[in-house]
C-alpha positions as CSV (number, residue, x, y, z in Angstrom):
1,X,13.6,-13.6,-0.7
2,X,16.4,-15.6,-2.1
3,X,19.0,-14.7,-4.7
4,X,18.3,-15.0,-8.4
5,X,19.3,-18.3,-9.9
6,X,20.1,-18.9,-13.6
7,X,17.1,-20.5,-15.3
8,X,19.2,-23.4,-16.5
9,X,18.9,-24.7,-13.0
10,X,15.0,-24.7,-13.0
11,X,14.8,-28.5,-12.6
12,X,16.5,-27.9,-9.1
13,X,13.3,-26.1,-8.0
14,X,12.0,-29.5,-6.7
15,X,14.6,-29.4,-3.9
16,X,13.6,-25.8,-3.0
17,X,9.8,-26.4,-2.7
18,X,8.4,-25.5,0.7
19,X,4.9,-24.8,1.9
20,X,4.1,-21.1,1.4
21,X,6.9,-20.6,-1.2
22,X,6.4,-20.0,-4.9
23,X,8.9,-19.1,-7.6
24,X,9.3,-15.8,-9.3
25,X,10.5,-16.4,-12.9
26,X,11.7,-13.5,-15.1
27,X,12.8,-13.0,-18.6
28,X,14.1,-9.5,-17.9
29,X,10.9,-7.7,-19.0
30,X,8.1,-10.0,-17.6
31,X,7.6,-11.8,-14.3
32,X,5.6,-14.9,-13.5
33,X,4.8,-16.4,-10.1
34,X,4.4,-20.2,-10.2
35,X,4.9,-23.5,-8.4
36,X,7.7,-25.8,-9.5
37,X,6.5,-27.3,-12.8
38,X,9.2,-29.0,-15.0
39,X,9.1,-28.2,-17.8
40,X,7.7,-24.7,-17.1
41,X,4.8,-23.8,-19.4
42,X,5.2,-20.2,-20.3
43,X,2.4,-17.7,-20.9
44,X,1.7,-17.2,-24.6
45,X,2.6,-13.5,-24.5
46,X,6.2,-14.2,-23.4
47,X,8.4,-13.4,-26.4
48,X,11.7,-14.1,-24.6
49,X,12.8,-17.2,-22.7
50,X,13.2,-17.1,-18.9
51,X,16.6,-15.9,-17.6
52,X,16.3,-16.2,-13.8
53,X,14.2,-17.5,-11.0
54,X,14.1,-17.3,-7.2
55,X,12.0,-18.6,-4.3
56,X,9.6,-16.0,-2.8
57,X,6.8,-16.1,-0.2
58,X,3.5,-17.0,-1.6
59,X,1.3,-13.8,-1.8
60,X,-1.6,-13.7,0.6
61,X,-5.0,-14.1,-1.2
62,X,-6.8,-10.8,-1.8
63,X,-10.5,-10.7,-1.0
64,X,-12.7,-9.1,-3.6
65,X,-15.4,-6.6,-2.6
66,X,-18.8,-8.1,-2.2
67,X,-21.1,-8.0,-5.3
68,X,-23.5,-5.1,-5.2
69,X,-27.2,-6.0,-4.6
70,X,-29.3,-6.3,-7.7
71,X,-31.0,-3.1,-8.8
72,X,-34.7,-3.0,-8.2
73,X,-37.2,-3.4,-11.0
74,X,-36.8,-0.9,-13.9
75,X,-39.9,1.2,-14.6
């Protein structure tokens, strides 16, 4: 993981883009993983503006459990 960078430098994320890398953005209370999108659209539940960001490895996809088979006819 890289060091935290002041969010004022968010437009510089374009130079940091690499395959397998995403950006962790934080406002101190909340965290968002995102690609480099300028300007960054924030989730509607964020009440504070972002303070810092850093490049992190993209999380591996998690596979969900298979759906259970349908139940037989109800009698």
